[in-house]
C-alpha positions as CSV (number, residue, x, y, z in Angstrom):
1,M,-20.4,-61.8,38.9
2,I,-18.5,-58.9,40.1
3,I,-14.7,-59.5,39.4
4,T,-12.5,-57.9,42.4
5,S,-8.6,-59.8,42.4
6,T,-6.8,-61.5,40.5
7,Q,-7.7,-65.0,41.8
8,S,-11.1,-64.5,41.5
9,F,-11.2,-63.8,38.1
10,A,-8.7,-67.7,37.8
11,S,-10.9,-69.0,39.4
12,L,-14.2,-68.0,37.1
13,V,-12.0,-68.7,32.9
14,R,-11.0,-72.1,34.3
15,T,-14.4,-72.5,35.9
16,L,-15.9,-70.7,32.9
17,R,-13.4,-73.1,30.3
18,L,-14.1,-76.7,32.3
19,S,-17.9,-75.7,32.0
20,K,-17.2,-75.2,27.3
21,N,-15.0,-78.8,28.2
22,M,-12.0,-77.1,26.9
23,T,-8.5,-78.6,27.3
24,K,-6.1,-75.8,28.5
25,A,-4.5,-76.1,24.6
26,D,-7.7,-75.9,23.3
27,F,-8.7,-73.1,24.8
28,A,-5.2,-71.0,24.5
29,A,-5.5,-71.6,20.7
30,A,-9.1,-70.2,21.2
31,V,-7.0,-67.0,23.0
32,G,-4.4,-66.9,20.9
33,K,-2.7,-68.0,24.0
34,S,0.4,-70.8,26.0
35,S,-1.1,-73.8,27.6
36,R,1.4,-72.3,30.0
37,W,-0.1,-68.7,30.0
38,V,-3.4,-70.8,30.7
39,H,-1.9,-72.2,33.4
40,D,-0.4,-68.6,35.4
41,V,-4.3,-67.1,34.4
42,E,-5.7,-69.9,36.2
43,S,-3.9,-69.8,39.5
44,G,-3.7,-66.2,39.6
45,A,0.0,-65.9,39.0
46,K,-0.3,-63.8,35.7
47,Q,-2.3,-60.6,35.4
48,P,-2.9,-60.4,31.8
49,S,-3.1,-57.0,29.3
50,L,-6.8,-55.8,28.8
51,G,-6.7,-57.5,25.5
52,A,-5.7,-60.5,26.8
53,V,-8.3,-60.4,29.8
54,L,-11.0,-59.7,25.7
55,A,-10.3,-62.4,24.6
56,V,-10.9,-64.5,27.3
57,C,-14.8,-63.2,27.6
58,A,-15.2,-63.6,23.5
59,V,-14.8,-67.4,23.4
60,L,-16.2,-67.9,26.7
61,G,-19.4,-65.8,25.7
62,Q,-18.8,-63.8,28.4
63,Q,-18.7,-59.4,28.2
64,L,-16.5,-57.2,30.5
65,V,-19.1,-54.9,32.0
66,I,-17.4,-52.0,33.6
67,E,-20.3,-49.7,36.6
68,P,-19.2,-47.2,39.2
69,T,-18.6,-49.2,42.8
70,P,-21.8,-48.6,44.7
71,T,-21.4,-47.1,47.5
72,D,-23.8,-47.3,50.3
73,T,-24.0,-43.8,52.2
74,V,-27.5,-42.7,52.7
75,L,-27.6,-39.3,51.3
76,D,-26.6,-41.5,47.6
77,T,-29.3,-42.9,48.2
78,I,-31.7,-39.9,48.9
79,L,-29.6,-39.0,46.3
80,S,-31.2,-41.5,44.0
81,D,-34.3,-41.4,45.1
82,L,-35.1,-37.6,43.9
83,R,-34.0,-38.6,40.3
């Protein structure tokens, strides 16, 4: 999934946490944060640090992948085809 905002991250975290049948308290303990922190992240009110995002990913069995933003220009398509 491509995350483009704090809100899309929040929604994904909540969905994945619930799919693992984890309470906010269980998830908070696994991530090393408070239940309030989980609430704030899942509501989009808190922007977690990179370290916290990595901890969240680890607990939820996910990974963080950073890729260049795709471009849709004709020139880029042509150049890509030549490589």
